[in-house]
C-alpha positions as CSV (number, residue, x, y, z in Angstrom):
1,X,13.1,9.6,-23.8
2,X,9.4,9.9,-23.0
3,X,9.3,6.2,-22.0
4,X,8.6,3.9,-19.1
5,X,11.4,1.7,-17.7
6,X,11.2,-0.7,-14.7
7,X,14.0,-1.7,-12.4
8,X,13.8,-4.5,-9.8
9,X,14.8,-3.3,-6.4
10,X,16.4,-5.6,-3.9
11,X,15.3,-5.7,-0.2
12,X,18.4,-3.6,0.7
13,X,17.5,-0.9,-1.8
14,X,19.9,-2.0,-4.5
15,X,18.5,-1.4,-8.0
16,X,18.8,-3.9,-10.9
17,X,19.0,-3.3,-14.6
18,X,16.4,-1.3,-16.4
19,X,13.8,-2.8,-18.8
20,X,11.9,-0.8,-21.4
21,X,8.2,-1.2,-21.1
22,X,6.3,1.4,-23.3
23,X,6.4,4.9,-24.7
24,X,4.9,7.6,-22.6
25,X,1.8,8.9,-24.3
26,X,1.4,11.9,-21.9
27,X,-0.3,9.9,-19.2
28,X,-0.1,10.7,-15.5
29,X,1.9,8.2,-13.4
30,X,3.1,5.6,-13.2
31,X,1.8,4.1,-10.0
32,X,3.0,0.8,-8.6
33,X,0.3,-1.6,-7.7
34,X,2.3,-4.1,-5.7
35,X,1.5,-7.1,-7.8
36,X,4.3,-6.5,-10.3
37,X,2.5,-4.0,-12.6
38,X,2.4,-0.3,-12.8
39,X,-0.5,1.8,-14.1
40,X,-1.1,5.3,-15.5
41,X,-4.1,7.5,-15.7
42,X,-5.2,9.1,-19.0
43,X,-7.8,11.9,-19.1
44,X,-9.9,11.7,-22.2
45,X,-12.5,14.4,-23.1
46,X,-14.4,12.0,-25.4
47,X,-17.6,11.3,-23.5
48,X,-18.1,8.1,-25.5
49,X,-14.9,6.5,-24.3
50,X,-14.0,8.4,-21.1
51,X,-10.8,8.5,-19.2
52,X,-9.0,5.3,-18.3
53,X,-6.4,3.5,-16.0
54,X,-4.0,1.3,-18.0
55,X,-1.0,-0.8,-17.3
56,X,2.3,0.3,-18.8
57,X,3.0,-3.4,-19.6
58,X,1.8,-4.0,-23.1
59,X,1.3,-7.8,-22.5
60,X,-0.9,-7.1,-19.5
61,X,-4.3,-7.7,-21.1
62,X,-6.2,-7.3,-17.8
63,X,-4.6,-4.1,-16.6
64,X,-7.2,-1.6,-17.8
65,X,-10.6,0.0,-16.9
66,X,-12.5,3.1,-18.0
67,X,-14.2,5.8,-15.9
68,X,-17.1,8.0,-17.3
69,X,-15.3,11.3,-16.5
70,X,-13.4,13.5,-18.9
71,X,-10.8,14.4,-16.3
72,X,-9.6,13.4,-12.9
73,X,-6.7,11.8,-11.0
74,X,-5.8,8.4,-9.6
75,X,-6.1,8.6,-5.8
76,X,-5.0,5.2,-4.6
77,X,-4.1,1.7,-5.9
78,X,-3.4,-1.7,-4.4
79,X,-3.2,-4.8,-6.4
80,X,-6.1,-5.1,-8.8
81,X,-8.2,-2.2,-7.4
82,X,-7.7,1.5,-8.1
83,X,-9.6,4.6,-6.9
84,X,-10.0,7.5,-9.3
85,X,-11.4,10.9,-8.4
86,X,-13.2,12.2,-11.5
87,X,-13.7,15.9,-11.9
88,X,-16.1,16.0,-14.8
89,X,-18.4,14.8,-13.4
90,X,-17.1,15.0,-9.9
91,X,-17.5,11.3,-8.9
92,X,-15.3,8.8,-7.3
93,X,-14.7,5.5,-9.2
94,X,-13.2,2.2,-8.1
95,X,-12.2,-0.2,-10.8
96,X,-10.8,-3.6,-11.1
97,X,-7.5,-4.2,-13.1
98,X,-7.9,-8.0,-12.9
99,X,-10.9,-8.4,-15.3
100,X,-10.9,-9.2,-19.0
101,X,-14.4,-8.2,-20.2
102,X,-16.4,-5.7,-18.1
103,X,-14.1,-2.6,-18.1
104,X,-16.4,-0.3,-16.3
105,X,-16.0,0.8,-12.6
106,X,-17.3,-1.6,-10.0
107,X,-18.2,1.3,-7.6
108,X,-19.3,4.9,-8.3
109,X,-19.8,7.2,-5.4
110,X,-19.4,10.8,-4.2
111,X,-15.8,12.1,-3.9
112,X,-14.5,11.5,-0.4
113,X,-11.4,10.3,1.5
114,X,-10.8,6.7,0.4
115,X,-8.1,4.0,0.3
116,X,-8.0,0.4,-0.8
117,X,-6.1,-2.5,0.6
118,X,-6.7,-6.0,-0.6
119,X,-10.4,-6.3,-1.4
120,X,-11.4,-3.7,1.2
121,X,-12.1,0.0,0.4
122,X,-11.8,2.3,3.5
123,X,-13.9,5.4,3.7
124,X,-15.1,7.8,6.5
125,X,-18.0,6.3,8.5
126,X,-20.8,7.8,10.4
127,X,-19.4,9.9,13.3
128,X,-16.3,11.9,14.0
129,X,-13.1,9.8,13.5
130,X,-15.0,6.7,12.4
131,X,-13.7,4.8,9.3
132,X,-15.4,1.7,7.7
133,X,-14.2,-1.0,5.3
134,X,-16.4,-2.5,2.7
135,X,-15.5,-5.7,0.8
136,X,-15.4,-4.9,-3.0
137,X,-16.3,-8.5,-3.8
138,X,-19.3,-8.9,-1.5
139,X,-20.4,-5.3,-1.0
140,X,-20.6,-5.9,2.8
141,X,-19.2,-3.7,5.5
142,X,-16.5,-5.7,7.3
143,X,-14.9,-3.2,9.7
144,X,-16.0,-0.2,11.7
145,X,-13.2,1.6,13.6
146,X,-13.2,4.6,15.9
147,X,-9.7,6.0,15.2
148,X,-9.8,8.9,17.7
149,X,-9.5,11.4,14.9
150,X,-11.2,14.7,15.9
151,X,-12.7,15.1,12.5
152,X,-14.2,13.3,9.5
153,X,-10.9,12.3,7.8
154,X,-10.1,14.4,4.8
155,X,-7.5,11.8,3.7
156,X,-7.0,8.1,4.3
157,X,-4.2,5.7,3.5
158,X,-4.0,2.1,4.5
159,X,-1.3,-0.5,4.7
160,X,-2.0,-3.8,6.5
161,X,-2.4,-3.0,10.1
162,X,-1.9,0.7,9.6
163,X,-4.6,3.3,8.8
164,X,-3.3,6.9,8.2
165,X,-5.9,9.6,8.7
166,X,-5.6,13.4,8.3
167,X,-7.9,16.2,9.2
168,X,-6.3,18.4,6.5
169,X,-2.8,19.4,5.3
170,X,-2.3,21.8,8.2
171,X,-4.3,20.1,10.8
172,X,-4.1,16.9,13.0
173,X,-3.0,13.6,11.7
174,X,-2.4,10.1,13.1
175,X,-2.0,6.4,12.4
176,X,-4.4,3.9,13.8
177,X,-2.7,0.6,14.7
178,X,-5.3,-2.1,14.1
179,X,-3.3,-4.7,16.0
180,X,-2.5,-2.7,19.1
181,X,-5.8,-0.8,18.8
182,X,-4.4,2.6,19.5
183,X,-3.7,5.9,17.7
184,X,-0.2,7.3,17.1
185,X,0.2,11.0,16.4
186,X,2.2,11.7,13.2
187,X,2.8,14.9,11.2
188,X,0.2,16.1,8.7
189,X,0.9,17.7,5.3
190,X,2.3,16.1,2.1
191,X,2.5,12.6,3.5
192,X,2.7,9.0,2.2
193,X,2.3,5.9,4.3
194,X,4.8,3.0,4.4
195,X,5.0,-0.1,6.5
196,X,5.5,1.2,10.0
197,X,6.4,4.8,8.9
198,X,5.2,7.9,7.1
199,X,7.3,10.2,4.9
200,X,6.5,13.9,4.6
201,X,7.8,16.6,2.3
202,X,8.5,19.7,4.3
203,X,8.0,22.2,1.5
204,X,9.2,25.1,3.6
205,X,12.6,23.6,4.4
206,X,12.9,21.6,1.2
207,X,13.5,18.4,3.2
208,X,12.1,14.8,3.1
209,X,11.4,13.6,6.6
210,X,10.7,10.0,7.7
211,X,8.7,9.3,10.9
212,X,8.9,5.8,12.2
213,X,6.1,4.5,14.5
214,X,6.2,0.7,14.2
215,X,7.1,0.4,17.9
216,X,4.3,2.6,19.0
217,X,6.4,5.8,19.4
218,X,6.9,8.3,16.7
219,X,10.5,9.4,15.8
220,X,11.4,11.7,12.9
221,X,14.6,12.2,10.9
222,X,15.7,13.7,7.6
223,X,16.4,11.3,4.7
224,X,16.9,13.7,1.7
225,X,16.7,17.2,0.2
226,X,14.0,18.3,-2.1
227,X,13.1,21.6,-3.7
228,X,11.2,24.1,-1.4
229,X,7.9,25.4,-2.6
230,X,4.2,25.0,-2.1
231,X,3.2,22.7,-5.0
232,X,2.6,19.0,-4.2
233,X,5.2,16.7,-5.6
234,X,4.4,13.4,-3.8
235,X,4.3,10.6,-6.3
236,X,6.2,12.7,-8.8
237,X,9.6,13.6,-7.4
238,X,9.3,11.3,-4.3
239,X,7.3,8.2,-3.3
240,X,7.1,5.4,-0.9
241,X,6.9,1.6,-1.5
242,X,4.1,0.5,0.8
243,X,4.9,-3.1,-0.1
244,X,8.0,-3.4,2.0
245,X,10.5,-1.5,-0.2
246,X,12.4,1.7,0.2
247,X,11.6,5.4,-0.2
248,X,12.6,6.9,-3.5
249,X,13.2,10.6,-4.4
250,X,14.8,12.6,-7.2
251,X,17.4,15.2,-6.4
252,X,18.2,18.5,-8.2
253,X,20.6,16.7,-10.6
254,X,17.8,14.2,-11.5
255,X,19.5,11.3,-9.7
256,X,17.2,8.8,-8.1
257,X,17.9,7.9,-4.5
258,X,16.6,4.8,-2.8
259,X,16.5,5.0,1.0
260,X,15.5,1.9,3.1
261,X,13.2,3.0,6.0
262,X,15.2,1.2,8.7
263,X,11.9,0.0,10.1
264,X,11.1,-3.6,10.7
265,X,8.3,-4.7,8.3
266,X,5.2,-6.7,9.1
267,X,5.3,-10.4,8.6
268,X,4.8,-11.7,5.0
269,X,1.1,-12.1,4.4
270,X,-1.5,-12.4,1.7
271,X,-3.3,-9.1,0.9
272,X,-6.0,-10.8,-1.2
273,X,-6.5,-14.1,-3.0
274,X,-9.0,-16.0,-5.1
275,X,-9.6,-19.5,-6.4
276,X,-10.8,-20.1,-9.9
277,X,-11.4,-23.1,-12.1
278,X,-12.4,-23.9,-15.7
279,X,-15.0,-26.6,-16.1
280,X,-15.1,-28.7,-19.3
281,X,-13.2,-31.5,-21.1
282,X,-9.9,-29.9,-20.0
283,X,-10.4,-28.0,-16.8
284,X,-8.0,-26.5,-14.4
285,X,-7.9,-25.3,-10.8
286,X,-6.0,-22.1,-9.9
287,X,-5.0,-20.2,-6.7
288,X,-3.9,-16.6,-7.2
289,X,-2.7,-14.3,-4.4
290,X,-1.1,-10.9,-3.8
291,X,1.7,-11.0,-1.2
292,X,2.2,-8.0,1.1
293,X,5.9,-7.8,0.2
294,X,8.5,-9.6,-2.0
295,X,9.4,-13.3,-1.3
296,X,12.7,-14.9,-2.2
297,X,11.0,-18.2,-3.1
298,X,7.7,-19.9,-2.9
299,X,6.7,-23.6,-3.0
300,X,3.1,-24.9,-3.6
301,X,2.2,-28.5,-2.9
302,X,-1.0,-30.5,-3.4
303,X,-1.6,-33.4,-0.9
304,X,-4.3,-36.0,-0.9
305,X,-6.5,-35.7,2.2
306,X,-7.3,-39.4,2.0
307,X,-3.8,-40.8,1.9
308,X,-1.6,-37.9,2.9
309,X,0.5,-38.5,-0.2
310,X,1.9,-35.5,-2.1
311,X,0.3,-35.4,-5.5
312,X,2.2,-32.5,-7.0
313,X,4.9,-30.0,-6.0
314,X,5.8,-26.8,-7.8
315,X,8.4,-24.2,-7.0
316,X,8.9,-20.5,-7.8
317,X,11.7,-18.1,-7.7
318,X,11.8,-14.6,-6.2
319,X,8.5,-12.7,-6.7
320,X,7.6,-9.1,-6.1
321,X,4.0,-9.7,-5.0
322,X,1.7,-11.5,-7.4
323,X,1.7,-15.4,-7.2
324,X,-0.4,-17.7,-9.4
325,X,-0.5,-21.5,-9.3
326,X,-2.5,-23.5,-11.8
327,X,-2.8,-27.3,-11.5
328,X,-3.9,-29.7,-14.2
329,X,-4.8,-32.6,-11.9
330,X,-1.6,-34.5,-12.8
331,X,1.3,-35.6,-10.7
332,X,4.9,-34.8,-11.5
333,X,5.0,-37.7,-14.1
334,X,2.0,-36.3,-16.0
335,X,-0.4,-39.0,-14.7
336,X,-3.9,-38.0,-13.5
337,X,-4.3,-38.3,-9.8
338,X,-7.3,-40.1,-8.2
339,X,-10.5,-38.1,-7.7
340,X,-10.9,-36.8,-4.2
341,X,-10.2,-33.9,-1.8
342,X,-6.7,-32.3,-1.9
343,X,-5.0,-29.7,0.3
344,X,-3.2,-26.9,-1.4
345,X,-0.3,-25.5,0.7
346,X,1.8,-22.6,-0.3
347,X,5.0,-21.6,1.6
348,X,7.0,-18.5,0.9
349,X,10.0,-16.8,2.5
350,X,10.2,-13.0,3.0
351,X,12.9,-11.4,0.8
352,X,13.8,-8.9,3.5
353,X,14.3,-11.6,6.2
354,X,11.8,-9.8,8.5
355,X,9.3,-12.2,10.1
356,X,8.6,-15.9,9.6
357,X,7.8,-17.7,6.4
358,X,4.3,-17.5,5.1
359,X,2.0,-20.6,5.0
360,X,-1.3,-20.6,3.1
361,X,-3.6,-23.6,2.9
362,X,-6.7,-24.2,0.7
363,X,-8.9,-27.3,0.3
364,X,-10.1,-28.3,-3.2
365,X,-12.0,-31.1,-4.9
366,X,-10.6,-32.9,-7.9
367,X,-12.6,-32.8,-10.1
368,X,-14.3,-29.6,-8.8
369,X,-17.8,-30.6,-9.9
370,X,-19.0,-34.1,-8.8
371,X,-21.2,-34.4,-11.9
372,X,-18.4,-33.4,-14.3
373,X,-17.5,-37.0,-15.3
374,X,-21.1,-38.0,-15.8
375,X,-21.8,-35.1,-18.2
376,X,-18.5,-35.6,-20.1
377,X,-18.3,-39.3,-21.1
378,X,-14.9,-38.7,-22.8
379,X,-13.3,-37.5,-19.6
380,X,-10.3,-39.7,-18.6
381,X,-10.2,-41.6,-15.3
382,X,-8.9,-39.7,-12.3
383,X,-8.8,-36.0,-11.9
384,X,-9.4,-34.7,-15.4
385,X,-7.7,-31.4,-16.2
386,X,-5.4,-30.2,-18.9
387,X,-3.5,-27.0,-18.2
388,X,-0.1,-26.3,-16.6
389,X,1.1,-24.1,-13.7
390,X,1.5,-20.4,-14.7
């Protein structure tokens, strides 16, 4: 039909009903971002506009950015950040999908191995086997790791504690465990990284192979059959959900198979988050975060630090990754709460049952600016805001 459909996938790999999203305009993709959206890459030879990354969800007003290259390919995406390798000119671009006005790349650099997880972009560092992470919000280097790779990595993929590196499709490859601080040898080639495993397409045998390494020891087994041949098909006829979901591949009869990895996932965590507020007559305070894997439910509460009393409680149903809580400074009855300091606490339960529940805490002032009431004489008493949770 030349269209994009989405299906929710349960933790055990069971698919839900399809939902139509948009017609396919000949774009490349889609690529799942982990926060509930999927994006495509469109090459545009018009130098005035350039190529662009765009969400397939038409109501996603923030899921878009341009790159000043007439051709290229999307290399990696996690949450709101995507990496594009442009080919005319040959530059690497990192763009933000969570903005509403400045739609230009936030980083332009030479093409090299790169990956993004949360707000950190990982690239080869100075020296053999060294990789570094730079925070995209601050521009500061946050991590420098000697992976033990015998080369400057030609490919990097990241997923929480795991960093996959490769010296080339026919050379050495491994996964650096940031928690155990050790390297685990894994196969190279046409590989995608998941949570505690990699999947490789053996193009000679026409097989899809999964290598689990979560316990520190690599073990490989076959999970499906794919067509033999030398052309790369990862991300096209097979892919991996690095946000805790299954492997997916398409067989010769165009049936889609979903295969759980059988590997215990990491504990539910927050990949990246931010706090924003709107200052004015009706202001609001908002916490937004990207979870590392789906949660069955989530519960935000706001508690007064002065009295310990719960000022407001929200609740949310199952979520695939993106969580947003906006508070209007009122209690459950719609009454403004007293000015002061409040503790925001978010709890969430992992949908796959692996690991403990997540707890996130954040302190906030109500109102956020002490001078706000003085400069707005019509502001009501208490914590003056005027928007609802989203």
